[in-house]
C-alpha positions as CSV (number, residue, x, y, z in Angstrom):
1,M,-28.0,-4.6,27.2
2,I,-25.2,-2.1,28.1
3,R,-24.9,-1.7,31.9
4,K,-23.8,1.5,33.6
5,H,-20.6,-0.1,34.9
6,H,-19.7,-1.2,31.4
7,I,-19.9,2.4,30.2
8,I,-17.8,3.6,33.1
9,A,-15.1,0.9,32.3
10,L,-15.1,1.9,28.6
11,L,-14.6,5.6,29.5
12,I,-11.7,4.8,31.8
13,L,-10.1,2.7,29.0
14,L,-10.4,5.4,26.4
15,S,-9.4,8.3,28.6
16,P,-5.8,9.3,29.3
17,T,-4.0,7.5,32.1
18,V,-3.3,9.9,35.0
19,L,-1.3,8.9,38.0
20,L,0.2,11.2,40.7
21,G,0.6,14.1,38.3
22,Q,1.7,11.9,35.4
23,E,-0.2,11.6,32.2
24,L,-0.1,9.0,29.4
25,K,-2.2,10.2,26.5
26,P,-2.8,8.7,23.0
27,H,-2.8,11.0,20.0
28,Y,-4.4,10.0,16.7
29,N,-4.0,11.9,13.4
30,E,-2.6,14.9,15.2
31,V,0.4,15.3,13.0
32,S,0.5,15.7,9.2
33,N,3.0,13.3,7.7
34,G,3.6,11.8,11.1
35,Y,2.5,8.8,13.2
36,N,-0.1,8.1,15.9
37,F,1.7,8.2,19.2
38,W,1.6,8.1,22.9
39,L,2.9,11.1,24.9
40,Y,3.8,10.4,28.5
41,S,4.1,13.5,30.7
42,P,5.9,13.3,34.0
43,D,4.9,14.9,37.3
44,N,6.2,18.5,36.9
45,S,5.2,19.7,40.4
46,D,8.9,19.6,41.3
47,L,9.8,22.2,38.6
48,I,10.7,25.7,39.5
49,D,9.6,28.5,37.1
50,G,11.6,28.3,33.9
51,E,12.8,24.7,34.5
52,T,12.2,22.0,32.0
53,K,12.5,18.2,31.6
54,P,14.0,15.9,28.9
55,L,12.1,13.9,26.3
56,I,12.9,10.4,25.2
57,I,11.7,9.1,21.8
58,F,11.0,5.3,22.0
59,L,11.0,3.5,18.6
60,H,9.5,0.0,18.8
61,G,10.3,-3.2,16.9
62,A,8.4,-4.6,14.0
63,S,6.3,-6.9,16.2
64,L,4.5,-3.8,17.5
65,R,3.6,-2.3,14.1
66,G,0.0,-1.6,13.2
67,N,-2.8,0.7,14.1
68,D,-3.5,-0.3,17.7
69,L,-1.5,2.0,20.0
70,Q,-2.0,-0.4,22.9
71,R,0.6,-2.6,21.3
72,V,3.3,0.0,21.9
73,R,2.9,-0.5,25.6
74,R,3.7,-4.2,25.5
75,Y,7.5,-3.7,26.1
76,G,9.9,-0.8,26.2
77,V,10.0,2.6,27.9
78,L,6.2,3.0,28.5
79,H,5.9,-0.6,29.9
80,A,8.9,0.0,32.2
81,I,7.2,3.1,33.6
82,Q,4.0,1.1,34.2
83,M,6.1,-1.5,36.0
84,G,7.4,1.1,38.4
85,L,10.7,2.3,36.9
86,N,11.2,6.0,37.7
87,I,11.8,7.8,34.4
88,N,11.3,11.5,35.2
89,T,11.1,12.5,31.5
90,Y,8.6,13.1,28.8
91,V,8.3,10.0,26.5
92,L,7.2,10.2,22.9
93,A,6.3,6.7,21.6
94,P,5.0,6.7,18.0
95,Q,3.7,3.6,16.2
96,V,4.7,2.8,12.7
97,P,1.8,1.1,10.9
98,S,3.9,-0.9,8.4
99,G,7.3,-0.9,6.8
100,A,10.3,1.0,8.2
101,W,10.6,4.1,10.3
102,V,10.7,7.3,8.3
103,P,12.9,9.9,9.9
104,E,10.9,12.9,8.7
105,R,7.7,11.5,10.2
106,I,9.4,10.9,13.5
107,N,10.7,14.4,13.4
108,N,7.2,15.9,12.7
109,C,5.9,14.1,15.8
110,L,8.7,15.6,17.9
111,D,8.0,19.1,16.6
112,W,4.4,18.7,17.6
113,A,5.3,17.5,21.1
114,I,7.7,20.4,21.7
115,A,5.2,23.0,20.3
116,N,2.5,21.7,22.6
117,N,4.6,21.1,25.8
118,P,6.7,24.1,26.8
119,K,8.2,22.2,29.7
120,I,10.2,19.9,27.2
121,D,13.9,20.8,27.2
122,I,15.0,21.0,23.6
123,N,18.6,20.5,24.6
124,R,17.8,17.1,26.2
125,I,16.0,15.1,23.5
126,Y,17.0,11.4,23.4
127,V,16.2,8.4,21.2
128,I,16.2,4.7,22.1
129,G,15.0,1.9,19.9
130,M,15.2,-1.9,19.5
131,S,15.3,-4.1,16.5
132,L,13.4,-2.3,13.8
133,G,13.5,0.6,16.3
134,G,17.3,0.2,16.4
135,Y,17.3,0.8,12.6
136,G,14.9,3.7,13.1
137,T,17.2,5.2,15.7
138,I,20.2,5.1,13.4
139,D,18.3,6.4,10.4
140,Y,16.7,9.2,12.4
141,C,19.9,10.3,14.1
142,A,21.9,10.2,10.9
143,V,19.6,13.0,9.6
144,Y,18.8,14.9,12.8
145,A,21.9,14.5,14.9
146,D,21.9,18.3,15.4
147,R,18.8,18.1,17.6
148,I,19.4,14.8,19.5
149,A,21.6,14.9,22.6
150,A,22.3,11.2,22.7
151,A,20.9,7.9,21.4
152,M,20.9,4.2,22.0
153,A,20.3,1.6,19.2
154,I,19.7,-2.0,20.4
155,C,20.1,-5.1,18.2
156,G,19.4,-3.1,15.0
157,G,21.4,-1.7,12.1
158,G,21.0,1.2,9.7
159,N,20.2,2.3,6.2
160,P,20.8,6.1,6.1
161,K,22.1,7.8,3.0
162,N,25.0,9.3,5.0
163,Y,26.5,7.9,8.2
164,C,28.8,10.8,8.9
165,K,26.5,12.9,11.2
166,L,26.3,9.9,13.6
167,N,29.9,10.8,14.6
168,E,28.7,14.2,15.8
169,M,26.6,12.8,18.7
170,P,27.0,10.3,21.6
171,L,25.7,7.0,20.3
172,W,25.6,3.7,22.2
173,I,25.1,0.6,20.1
174,V,24.2,-2.7,21.8
175,H,23.9,-6.1,20.1
176,G,23.7,-9.7,21.1
177,A,26.5,-11.9,19.7
178,A,24.1,-14.8,19.3
179,D,21.4,-12.8,17.5
180,H,20.1,-14.9,14.6
181,T,17.2,-12.5,13.7
182,V,19.3,-9.3,13.2
183,N,22.8,-10.5,12.9
184,V,25.5,-8.6,14.8
185,D,27.0,-7.8,11.4
186,E,24.3,-5.2,11.0
187,S,25.8,-3.2,13.9
188,F,29.3,-3.8,12.6
189,E,28.2,-2.4,9.3
190,V,27.0,0.8,10.9
191,I,30.3,1.2,12.8
192,Q,32.3,0.6,9.6
193,R,30.3,3.2,7.7
194,M,30.9,5.6,10.5
195,Q,34.6,4.9,10.4
196,Q,34.7,5.7,6.8
197,C,33.7,9.3,7.8
198,D,35.9,9.4,10.9
199,E,38.1,6.4,11.8
200,A,38.3,7.4,15.4
201,V,34.4,7.3,15.9
202,P,35.0,9.5,19.0
203,R,31.5,9.5,20.4
204,L,30.6,5.9,19.8
205,I,30.2,3.3,22.5
206,Y,29.7,-0.3,21.4
207,T,28.6,-3.2,23.7
208,Q,28.5,-6.8,22.4
209,L,26.6,-9.2,24.7
210,H,28.1,-12.6,24.3
211,G,25.8,-15.5,24.1
212,V,22.7,-13.2,23.9
213,N,19.9,-13.7,21.3
214,H,17.6,-11.1,19.8
215,S,14.9,-10.9,22.4
216,F,17.0,-10.8,25.6
217,P,18.3,-7.2,25.2
218,A,14.6,-6.1,25.6
219,R,15.5,-6.2,29.3
220,I,17.6,-3.1,28.9
221,F,14.5,-1.0,29.0
222,Y,13.9,-2.1,32.6
223,L,17.3,-1.0,33.9
224,S,18.0,2.5,35.1
225,T,21.3,2.5,33.2
226,P,20.2,3.6,29.7
227,Y,18.1,6.5,31.0
228,E,20.8,7.7,33.4
229,W,23.4,7.5,30.5
230,L,21.1,9.4,28.2
231,S,20.5,12.1,30.8
232,R,24.3,12.7,31.1
233,H,24.3,14.4,27.7
234,Q,23.0,17.8,26.5
235,L,22.9,19.1,23.0
236,N,24.5,22.4,23.9
237,E,27.5,20.8,25.8
238,P,30.8,21.9,24.3
239,G,32.3,19.2,22.2
240,R,29.4,16.9,22.9
241,P,31.6,14.1,24.5
242,A,30.1,10.7,25.1
243,N,29.9,9.7,28.8
244,R,31.7,6.4,29.3
245,D,31.0,5.8,33.0
246,Y,28.2,3.2,32.3
247,T,28.1,-0.4,31.2
248,I,25.5,-3.0,30.5
249,T,26.3,-6.7,31.3
250,V,24.4,-10.0,30.8
251,E,24.4,-10.4,34.6
252,E,22.6,-7.0,35.0
253,L,20.0,-8.0,32.4
254,Q,19.3,-11.3,34.2
255,T,18.1,-9.3,37.2
256,A,16.4,-6.4,35.3
257,Y,12.9,-7.0,36.7
258,K,13.6,-7.8,40.3
259,S,13.3,-4.3,41.7
260,L,10.2,-3.3,39.7
261,R,6.6,-3.4,40.8
262,R,3.6,-4.1,38.5
263,D,1.2,-1.3,37.8
264,K,-2.3,-2.9,38.2
265,N,-3.7,-0.5,35.7
266,G,-1.2,-1.5,33.0
267,P,-1.4,-4.2,30.3
268,T,-1.7,-7.8,31.3
269,I,1.7,-8.8,29.9
270,K,4.0,-10.2,32.5
271,P,7.7,-9.4,32.6
272,A,8.6,-12.9,31.6
273,D,6.3,-12.7,28.6
274,I,8.6,-10.1,27.1
275,I,11.4,-12.7,26.7
276,K,8.9,-15.2,25.3
277,Q,7.6,-12.9,22.6
278,D,8.4,-13.8,19.0
279,F,10.9,-11.1,18.3
280,G,12.0,-13.3,15.4
281,A,9.3,-11.7,13.3
282,D,10.6,-8.3,13.9
283,I,12.8,-7.9,10.8
284,D,14.6,-9.8,8.1
285,P,17.8,-7.7,7.5
286,T,18.2,-9.1,4.0
287,T,15.0,-7.4,2.9
288,Y,15.0,-4.3,5.0
289,N,15.9,-1.8,2.3
290,E,13.1,0.8,2.4
291,N,15.4,3.6,3.3
292,Y,18.4,2.6,1.1
293,S,19.6,5.4,-1.1
294,D,18.9,5.3,-4.8
295,A,22.6,5.0,-5.5
296,T,22.8,1.8,-3.4
297,K,19.8,0.3,-5.2
298,N,21.3,1.2,-8.6
299,E,24.6,-0.4,-7.6
300,S,22.8,-3.6,-6.7
301,T,20.9,-3.6,-10.0
302,Q,24.1,-3.0,-12.0
303,E,25.8,-5.9,-10.3
304,K,23.0,-8.3,-11.1
305,T,22.9,-7.3,-14.8
306,S,26.7,-7.3,-15.3
307,K,27.5,-11.0,-14.6
308,P,29.7,-12.6,-17.2
309,T,27.8,-14.4,-20.0
310,P,28.9,-17.8,-21.2
311,N,31.2,-17.8,-24.3
312,T,29.8,-20.3,-26.8
313,T,32.2,-19.8,-29.7
314,S,34.2,-23.0,-28.9
315,K,34.5,-25.7,-26.1
316,T,38.1,-24.6,-25.4
317,E,37.2,-20.9,-25.0
318,A,34.1,-21.8,-22.9
319,K,36.3,-23.9,-20.6
320,N,38.8,-21.0,-20.3
321,T,36.0,-18.5,-19.7
322,K,34.5,-20.8,-17.0
323,S,37.9,-21.1,-15.2
324,K,38.5,-17.3,-15.4
325,N,35.0,-16.6,-14.1
326,K,35.5,-19.0,-11.2
327,T,38.7,-17.2,-10.3
328,T,37.0,-13.8,-10.6
329,Q,34.1,-14.9,-8.4
330,N,36.5,-15.7,-5.6
331,I,37.9,-12.1,-5.6
332,Y,35.8,-9.0,-4.9
333,R,36.7,-5.4,-5.5
334,I,35.3,-3.0,-2.8
335,K,32.8,-0.4,-4.1
336,S,31.4,2.7,-2.5
337,G,29.1,1.8,0.4
338,D,30.5,-1.7,0.9
339,T,31.0,-3.2,4.3
340,L,32.1,-6.7,5.4
341,G,28.5,-7.5,6.5
342,K,27.0,-6.5,3.2
343,I,29.6,-8.5,1.2
344,A,29.2,-11.5,3.4
345,R,25.4,-11.6,3.0
346,K,25.7,-11.1,-0.8
347,H,28.2,-13.9,-1.3
348,G,26.8,-16.4,1.2
349,T,29.7,-16.3,3.6
350,T,30.4,-14.7,7.0
351,V,32.3,-11.7,8.2
352,Q,34.5,-14.0,10.3
353,K,35.6,-16.0,7.3
354,L,36.3,-12.9,5.3
355,C,38.5,-11.6,8.1
356,R,40.4,-14.8,8.3
357,L,41.0,-15.0,4.6
358,N,42.1,-11.4,4.3
359,G,43.8,-10.7,7.6
360,L,41.2,-8.1,8.5
361,K,39.4,-7.2,11.7
362,E,35.6,-7.0,12.0
363,T,35.9,-3.2,12.4
364,S,38.5,-2.7,9.6
365,V,37.9,0.2,7.3
366,L,37.5,-0.9,3.7
367,Q,39.0,1.1,0.8
368,I,37.3,1.6,-2.5
369,G,39.1,-0.5,-5.1
370,Q,40.5,-2.9,-2.5
371,K,40.4,-6.5,-3.5
372,I,39.4,-9.2,-1.0
373,K,39.2,-13.0,-1.2
374,L,35.7,-14.5,-0.8
375,R,36.7,-18.2,-0.7
């Protein structure tokens, strides 16, 4: 038998969350070729006629994929708001059901949010994502840098067809040096590809957190730093310089939750549980290739099919061929799109070893045709 108080509780659960002029509302099947998403609206009672507020796009990691929007509130920007962090912006938090983030689908959700909320400032649109969401941030901004004021990619990587537009916008990349789920080489690869477009990477900020694993950087969402840094940028600012007045340290992350309160109406996840979650299931960077360009896929196929075949005409010739092939396998010629991280993964070595063997730095720009030692 369904009791009256059960019905009331169900209605509260299904209705938008409204607190002090704020609204958190789920949207299902609203956008063609888009995603289901949450839209958080701040209290706009402080706005004077004509004033607007920024919007942050939050892209979650693979552990939150699926068709249950409540999962998107388990960690990140929405959860930080529920815990009491004052983020006076709109927040668009889509959910990817499976696979990788698709830039066009994210963009369609953004278009819908702007069209239906005239108080959103189109000159202050920001993106922040972690792990799979870090990849999504890079991939989205590489296509739509002309509409994003600034972005932060946390412990991710990137697979866009062209990295050059990333140099046109302020971009902060953060990665843990002890990340064994998404290796720090993935961020180095993004930086190297950006350097191939502009060696100076003038609007890039890179922070490497020493001794930090894959899950610990989730604490960044509970600091005011990322949101303050994002807010210091506007799309229409001349030259679009990157603000370099902010830092993120391990010490800051260790105390990220201490000043926050719990929202009793929020999910039952405790702050400590965020660190205990199995972020290891988020992404395997060796198989994350859904957004690779056809050219990259074709190059990979050609390399697999062009391996030397054994010469069986005589024992002497076979021996010479084997020796020659062994020497060839220890030398690699740089191709278009290569980075140290990609080469290291393909040949079972590390970026650090390649650097030692070849007198390179981890951020060195590779030249097409350049030969490097693998062993």
